[in-house]
N, C-alpha and C positions, 0 to 999 in steps of 0.2 A: 616477403612479409613474412615469413615463419618464425615463430616465436614472438608473435606480436602480442598474442591475448597470455594474460597473466597464469600462473598455474592455480589450478583448482586446489581449495582448502582442504586439509585433512578431515577437518570436523564440519558437519553440518551446522549452520548459523540460521533460526528460524529468529523471528521478531513477531511479540505479541503485541496487539493494538486495540485497545479497547473499542467497543462500537460507539461509546457515546464522544469518542476522538473530534469530531467536527460538528457536535451539536452547537456549542456555544460559539459558534461563526456567525456573525450577522446578517451575512448576505452568500447566496449561492456562489460568487465570486471568490469571497473568502474561503468557503468550503474549498473549493477546486486548488485555491492556492496554498492552502496547508496540505491538500493530500499531495499536490504535484512536488512541494517540497520533501515530502517523506518519501515519496516514491523514487527522489532524486537519491534522496541519502542512502535508502535501500538499495539501489542500483551501485553506487560508489561503493559501499562496503558488502558488495556481493553477497547479499543474503538470498537464501535460495528459498523462503517460505514467509510469507505474512498471514499470520493467524489472527482472528477477528475473534475476540471473547466477549461476552455480555457480562457486564459488572453486577446487574441486578435482573435477574428473570422475569420479573414484573414490569419493569419499565418499557415504553414504548421506543426504545431503539433500534427496533427491527428494520423499519425504514432507513434508517440513517447505516445501519450495516449494509443492507442491499446497496445502498447509493455508493459507501466506501468499496464494497466490493465490484461493483459496475465499475467505476473510474480507475480503480488498480487494474482490473482485467482488460482494461480500455489501453492503458499505457504500457502494460505488458504485451499487448499485439503488436507484431512487427508493422512500421510505417507502411510498407506497399501491402499491406493487408487491410487497412482500415479505412 
């Protein structure tokens, strides 16, 4: 099975995601669905880093940013270590 993995990109691809990304979701299930789809797209595009940023430092998005980081870290963990 040598040569199965696609070659690495020559340039590093990072994606910026606002910390308010999943705040408008009505339920935790909808939040997880949106974050799961984003994670899947990032993996398919072979993105190396996801960077969360705050649109407004005064807004209460810190808890939402921590939730996004927790979910993305979990999805980035190998299945046998979960």
